[in-house]
ZANUVO-653013 format. One record per residue: residue number from 0; x, y, z of N, C-alpha, C in turn; residue in one letter. Coordinates in pm, whole numbers, plus 50000, padded with zeros to 5 digits. Atoms other than C-alpha are relative to their C-alpha. Example, Ala and Ser with C-alpha at 12.3 -4.5 7.8 and 13.67 -1.06 7.14 Angstrom:
// ZANUVO-653013
 seq    nu    nv    nw   cau   cav   caw    cu    cv    cw type
   0 50089 49881 50000 51230 49550 50780 50090 50120 50000    A
   1 49918 49881 49994 51367 49894 50714 49923 50109 50073    S
END
This chain:
// ZANUVO-653013
 seq    nu    nv    nw   cau   cav   caw    cu    cv    cw type
   0 50099 49918 49991 50027 49991 50021 50052 50123 50044    M
   1 49930 49882 50000 50184 50303 49883 50012 50088 50032    N
   2 50036 49868 49965 50003 50533 49933 49916 50020 50150    W
   3 49990 50023 49877 49963 50441 50292 50136 50000 50096    L
   4 49851 49951 49968 50339 50477 50318 50009 50154 49969    K
   5 50065 49893 50041 50278 50815 50128 49937 50046 50130    K
   6 50107 49958 49892 50050 50918 50456 50039 50025 50096    I
   7 49970 49977 49849 50178 50799 50760 50179 50043 50007    L
   8 49812 50012 50019 50589 50800 50603 50040 49918 50022    G
   9 49890 50127 50007 50615 50414 50687 49897 49943 49999    K
  10 50042 50123 50042 50511 50128 50604 49885 49965 50051    P
  11 50141 50004 49932 50176 50009 50638 50038 49836 50096    A
  12 49964 50098 49915 50140 49724 50928 50082 49839 49953    P
  13 49958 50139 50089 50282 49374 50827 49934 49877 50140    K
  14 49936 50145 49882 50169 49065 51075 50025 49900 49985    I
  15 49986 50198 50080 50237 48698 51089 49896 49958 49949    E
  16 50089 50030 50115 50145 48492 50879 50020 49894 50037    T
  17 50029 50105 49973 50167 48183 51066 49823 49994 50073    T
  18 50182 50128 49951 49816 47970 51068 49892 50129 49919    G
  19 50107 49929 50059 49691 48296 50838 50057 50025 49819    L
  20 49950 50048 50059 49782 48134 50532 49910 50076 49819    N
  21 50141 49998 50086 49469 48245 50326 49875 50171 50073    S
  22 50091 49908 49946 49203 48525 50314 49891 49879 50082    V
  23 50092 50036 49941 48956 48240 50385 49991 50010 50168    E
  24 49995 49954 49801 49149 48193 50762 50016 50155 50037    A
  25 49961 49822 49930 49161 48556 50775 49807 50033 50050    V
  26 50149 49971 50000 48771 48583 50718 49915 49867 50092    I
  27 49967 50102 49921 48752 48291 50940 50014 49988 50193    Q
  28 49942 49979 49903 48927 48399 51197 49926 50153 50087    F
  29 50097 49904 49951 48665 48734 51225 49901 49944 50023    Y
  30 50079 50038 49997 48424 48504 51185 49942 49983 50203    R
  31 50008 50082 49850 48513 48269 51526 50005 50154 50080    S
  32 49984 49928 49938 48497 48607 51690 49829 50044 49998    L
  33 50176 49915 50026 48063 48706 51579 50037 50057 49905    G
  34 50006 49896 50090 48159 48888 51256 49977 49929 49913    L
  35 50104 50066 50101 48016 48825 50926 49858 49937 49985    F
  36 50142 50035 50011 47744 48634 50994 49930 49930 49922    G
  37 50058 50126 50166 47565 48463 50668 50109 50019 49889    A
  38 49908 49960 50117 47833 48623 50471 50052 49926 49898    V
  39 49891 50079 50013 47983 48442 50243 50152 49999 49901    Q
  40 49849 49987 50070 48362 48401 50220 50053 50043 49819    D
  41 50013 50010 50175 48339 48386 49795 49943 50153 50035    E
  42 50029 49881 50045 48122 48703 49863 50078 50123 50023    H
  43 49863 49908 49937 48370 48895 50089 50099 50033 49946    V
  44 49940 50045 50078 48590 48835 49858 50044 50078 49898    I
  45 50076 49916 50155 48442 48939 49528 49978 50149 50039    Q
  46 50085 49858 49994 48302 49288 49686 50182 50072 50017    Q
  47 49869 49871 49982 48696 49374 49845 50062 50004 49839    F
  48 49934 49990 50152 48856 49258 49461 49928 50049 49915    T
  49 50047 49948 50048 48591 49447 49302 50050 50193 50054    Q
  50 50008 49778 49963 48660 49825 49502 50214 49994 49999    S
  51 49876 49876 49959 49036 49782 49553 50064 49942 49829    H
  52 49892 49979 50117 49155 49614 49207 50054 49886 49947    G
  53 49901 50100 49934 49334 49335 49383 49958 49872 50099    R
  54 50125 50057 49952 49234 49015 49565 50126 50047 50177    Q
  55 49924 49968 49880 49311 49059 49954 50130 49923 50056    P
  56 49880 50042 49971 49659 49020 50050 49965 49915 50196    N
  57 49958 50035 49814 49634 48792 50451 50103 50052 50067    P
  58 49905 49979 49921 49906 48928 50557 50014 50111 50015    S
  59 50034 49844 49962 49859 49293 50554 49873 50052 50096    D
  60 50133 49917 49924 49666 49434 50807 49893 50091 50022    V
  61 50069 49836 50043 49483 49713 50662 49916 49839 49901    W
  62 50040 50075 50086 49348 49420 50437 49883 49954 50040    D
  63 50152 50015 49956 49140 49295 50694 49932 50089 50110    H
  64 50187 49865 49964 48964 49638 50773 49994 50013 49949    V
  65 50094 49974 50119 48878 49666 50480 49923 49876 49955    F
  66 50083 50181 50007 48754 49271 50472 49879 50118 50096    L
  67 50163 49973 49925 48512 49414 50737 49945 50090 49973    L
  68 50132 49906 49946 48344 49676 50595 49936 49902 49917    A
  69 50101 50115 50017 48160 49375 50460 49958 49908 50082    Y
  70 50073 50105 49899 48046 49238 50781 49917 50074 50002    A
  71 50151 49919 49945 47681 49351 50714 49948 49997 50085    Q
  72 50136 49985 49906 47501 49455 51001 50134 49956 50104    G
  73 49841 49997 49898 47879 49410 51231 50064 50146 49980    D
  74 49897 49883 49956 48085 49688 51104 49931 50134 49910    A
  75 50024 49937 50099 48002 50022 50958 50117 50099 49963    W
  76 49931 49980 50050 48188 50123 50737 50054 50152 49889    A
  77 50084 49894 50091 48236 50486 50528 50122 50115 50016    D
  78 49912 49922 49956 48482 50755 50454 49932 50094 50096    D
  79 50035 49869 49874 48453 51021 50762 50012 50153 49930    P
  80 50020 49902 50079 48475 51312 50556 49857 50010 49949    E
  81 50108 50067 50021 48126 51300 50535 49958 50209 49949    A
  82 50081 49916 50029 48074 51669 50439 49891 50020 50085    D
  83 50043 50035 49887 47987 51716 50770 49967 50208 50054    V
  84 49995 49861 49980 47802 52081 50841 49805 50017 50113    C
  85 50175 49989 49980 47435 52214 51057 49869 49944 49905    A
  86 50076 50028 50106 47285 52202 50734 49931 49796 49972    E
  87 50017 50143 50079 47335 51829 50633 49919 49835 50101    N
  88 50044 50049 49844 47272 51687 51029 50103 49858 50009    Q
  89 49944 50124 50025 47517 51429 50913 50034 49899 50198    V
  90 50018 50063 49885 47524 51344 51280 49871 49939 50059    Y
  91 50136 49974 49996 47227 51290 51346 49991 49823 49902    R
  92 49984 50221 50073 47220 50950 51050 50103 49879 50042    E
  93 49862 50167 49992 47542 50807 51142 50010 49971 50184    V
  94 50038 50039 49855 47430 50818 51534 49939 49842 50022    I
  95 50104 50090 49989 47148 50600 51438 50022 49898 49856    G
  96 49849 50078 50138 47427 50394 51121 50050 49902 50092    E
  97 49918 50084 49885 47664 50291 51444 49851 49911 50092    W
  98 50110 50124 49886 47322 50168 51693 49992 49881 49910    A
  99 50040 50126 50114 47240 49942 51375 50124 49890 50024    T
 100 49856 50059 49971 47630 49772 51469 50039 49968 50118    V
 101 49996 50073 49842 47592 49730 51836 49971 49927 50097    S
 102 50110 50132 49960 47422 49464 51872 49956 49978 50128    K
 103 50132 50007 49885 47142 49585 52103 50045 50080 50121    G
 104 49952 49922 49866 47385 49825 52331 50027 50111 49994    S
 105 49954 49873 50070 47364 50116 52122 49859 49990 49956    F
 106 50161 49950 50073 46938 50208 52086 49978 50158 50056    D
 107 50018 49867 49963 46935 50593 52097 49846 50041 49899    P
 108 50158 49970 50097 46560 50737 51965 50017 50203 50055    T
 109 50025 49849 50023 46425 51099 51885 50212 50097 50023    S
 110 49888 49946 50083 46786 51159 51727 49974 50194 50035    I
 111 50053 49880 50104 46825 51567 51741 50159 50076 49992    K
 112 49901 49958 50026 47140 51749 51615 50034 50167 50017    E
 113 50010 49804 49977 47196 52147 51687 50157 50027 50082    D
 114 49865 49939 50040 47507 52358 51629 49954 50147 50018    W
 115 50071 49849 49996 47463 52700 51745 50097 50092 49954    E
 116 49959 49944 50177 47726 52812 51438 50001 49964 49939    T
 117 49951 50059 50055 47860 52698 51204 50130 49938 49975    D
 118 49881 50055 49966 48174 52580 51370 50025 49948 50124    T
 119 50027 50060 49832 48006 52478 51694 49955 50079 50071    G
 120 49971 50164 49973 48023 52388 51939 49812 49902 49955    P
 121 50110 50052 50091 47787 52132 51827 49956 49874 50145    I
 122 50075 50079 49921 47543 51889 52044 49883 49891 49930    Q
 123 50110 50132 50057 47375 51526 51963 49939 49982 50123    V
 124 50049 50110 49856 47124 51443 52227 49890 49904 49954    S
 125 50099 50121 50083 46886 51194 52197 49957 49921 50147    F
 126 49968 50091 49842 46743 50897 52475 50058 49854 49962    D
 127 49912 50127 50017 46881 50668 52581 49983 49867 50115    L
 128 50013 50081 49914 46755 50342 52757 49833 50061 50086    G
 129 50046 49931 49871 46462 50586 52906 50057 50116 50041    G
 130 49892 49910 49901 46702 50860 52990 50001 50128 49880    R
 131 49948 49885 50110 46815 51166 52797 50131 49982 50027    P
 132 49884 49974 50026 47170 51185 52675 50042 50061 49952    A
 133 49917 49865 50106 47410 51433 52512 50133 49984 49960    R
 134 49889 50070 49998 47714 51347 52314 50004 50205 49942    I
 135 50015 49926 50055 47918 51664 52206 50171 49962 49896    S
 136 49926 50015 50133 48062 51612 51860 50177 50125 49966    P
 137 49925 49840 50007 48430 51851 51784 49956 49979 49855    A
 138 49928 49950 50088 48467 52099 51527 50085 49913 49870    Y
 139 49827 50074 50092 48693 51896 51218 49942 50072 49890    Q
 140 50054 49980 50163 48529 52113 50913 49905 49951 49931    N
 141 50089 50112 49999 48381 51836 50755 50002 49828 49946    D
 142 49975 50144 49935 48480 51552 50914 49929 49953 50119    W
 143 50063 50076 49860 48308 51306 51123 50090 49999 50112    I
 144 49930 50063 49882 48498 51287 51474 49980 49923 50051    D
 145 50000 50138 49909 48530 50941 51560 50009 49985 50089    L
 146 49963 50008 49853 48643 51041 51893 49860 50032 50053    K
 147 50188 49969 50011 48269 51065 51906 49969 49881 50137    V
 148 50069 50098 49871 48241 50742 52022 50023 49921 50159    L
 149 49983 49977 49865 48364 50740 52310 49987 50030 50125    Q
 150 50218 49992 49962 48091 50929 52441 49952 49947 50029    Q
 151 50020 50109 49984 47933 50685 52333 50012 49888 50120    I
 152 49980 50150 50016 48091 50409 52440 50025 50015 50201    N
 153 49980 50006 49847 48094 50624 52826 49886 49981 50066    A
 154 50076 49961 50028 47711 50632 52764 49966 49793 49966    L
 155 50011 50109 50061 47711 50256 52714 50056 49882 50065    I
 156 49860 50028 49895 47989 50118 52950 49921 49886 50067    A
 157 50093 50114 49914 47749 49843 53159 49878 49907 49914    T
 158 50091 50099 50081 47603 49635 52838 50109 49913 49958    S
 159 49892 50104 49972 47986 49476 52776 50057 50014 49901    G
 160 49890 50016 50167 48087 49586 52415 50020 50147 50078    R
 161 49917 49878 50021 48282 49917 52339 49970 50029 49859    Q
 162 50013 49980 50117 48232 50111 51991 50174 49984 49977    F
 163 49851 49974 50004 48579 50046 51860 50020 50108 49863    E
 164 50010 49992 50096 48722 50215 51526 50168 49977 49964    C
 165 49863 50000 50164 49013 50171 51202 49984 50114 49941    A
 166 49999 49893 50132 49084 50486 51022 50126 50007 49908    A
 167 49880 49991 50055 49331 50590 50730 49938 50142 49997    D
 168 50016 49874 50089 49259 50916 50572 49878 50005 49960    V
 169 50088 49994 50062 48976 50859 50376 49899 49930 50029    N
 170 50071 50078 50045 48820 50538 50494 49974 49951 50153    F
 171 49981 50054 49874 48682 50385 50863 49907 49911 50032    A
 172 50078 50081 50012 48558 50138 50997 49935 49988 50159    V
 173 50032 50010 49874 48336 50109 51311 49917 49830 50071    V
 174 50077 50148 49949 48245 49747 51515 49966 50075 50140    L
 175 49979 49964 49854 48102 49790 51889 50022 49820 50032    C
 176 49941 50175 49963 48309 49461 51993 49960 49981 50207    L
 177 49983 50032 49922 48304 49280 52339 50179 50035 50057    T
 178 49860 49850 49939 48663 49395 52535 50085 49807 49985    S
 179 49926 50078 50063 48758 49001 52439 50047 49939 49828    E
 180 49987 49944 50129 48693 49073 52084 50098 50085 49968    Q
 181 49883 49904 50045 48907 49351 52040 50147 49903 50073    K
 182 49868 50084 49953 49177 49129 52309 50076 49952 49824    Q
 183 49956 50035 50093 49176 48893 52013 50092 50075 49876    K
 184 49932 49883 50092 49238 49113 51792 50118 50030 49927    M
 185 49813 49916 50019 49516 49326 51846 50068 49914 50055    H
 186 49927 50122 49967 49667 48993 52011 50024 49889 49943    L
 187 50011 50058 50091 49630 48809 51759 50057 50048 49838    E
 188 49994 49909 50144 49668 49042 51421 49995 50093 49983    R
 189 49946 49857 49965 49736 49347 51567 49962 50102 49917    S
 190 50096 49881 50097 49448 49536 51425 50047 50123 50071    F
 191 49923 49880 50005 49553 49895 51385 49857 50055 50138    P
 192 50128 49906 49927 49243 50044 51667 50034 50147 50050    F
 193 49954 49885 49965 49242 50388 51692 50049 49984 50178    M
 194 50028 50020 49860 49213 50323 52102 50018 49914 50080    W
END
């Protein structure tokens, strides 16, 4: 991934290939953690190949990130440069989308997005479990503030799940994981979590 090297100034992280000699084995690892649901391996590989113009590399951890984009119902994947502004109400939409991959741990209703000025402060309020809740995304021009997921994590701390994220410049994948899932992904696959 020469483009990632140019952006980060260092090569894309590589992982050990012990036990990971095929893309199918990579998908099976994540499937063993409860991701990918009923999506067939061949379909995931085909979607990746069509999007990237090449086969996924099982030893490249960023290809793992990109593969998880096709874990329907388990991952939110998009470009965080999303034309965020008061008129577009992007947080109102994305909060609902993140809820769909939360495995029931985050179920906000009555979502409202308020901007004091064109550059914030921004307040997103909603009901969560019958109680009012609020998060405050930072203004980042037209980019989604992905760190707002940590504010949501504080609200769902008792659920046993937390939102986790991996992102490069124009791509992010968001998952809602147990601590055990995150630990296995980190220790066994060096998954590049943001936090």
